[in-house]
Residue, then its C-alpha position, 0 to 999 in steps of 0.5 A: m303744091s303737092s308732089n304730084q303736080c307740075g311746077p313752072e317750066p324750068p329754065n333751059k338746061v342740058i339734061g341727060c347723062m353721058a352715054k356709056l356704050d358697050e363694045s358693039g356701040d350700043l347704049i348700056i341700059s338695064p331693065g328698071e332704068i328710065y330712057e327717052d325714046c325717039a318720040y320723046h316719051p320717058c320710058l321704063c326699060i323692061g328689056k334690051g337685046d339685038g341692038q334694041v331697047w323696049g319699055i313702057s311709056l311713063i306718059d301714057g302707059s303705051q308699050p312696047r316702046t321699042c327703039d334702035l339703040r344706034m339710030c334713035g338717039v335713046r338717052i338715059l334719064s334721071l327721075e327728075e328729068a322724066w318728070e320734067i318731060k312729063c310736065h313740060g314736054p321734050a327738053d329739046a326746044e326744036a323737037k318740042a316746037e315741031y311736035p304735032p299738037e294733037h300728040r302733045w301731052w303737056r300744056 
């Protein structure tokens, strides 16, 4: 299998790193990091300010993917986690099951 193909879905596992928060309670994230937005897209962070983060979806290139850092449940992802989401959909089983079929990017 080449490196750009999706493999079998991995067993259920908890993903994401422990969130580090600044003094105002916002997630500490910097441009260049990958985060999961509130629509479960892995996104490349291109900016942060005023309690918001914005980036570009690694699923479909849509942008800006803007989320509230306190309300949206944004989490930082590793490259491996972003690839797993791209290939297999959200890691959260409930979110995956409830995701509208017409908007699913995974098969």
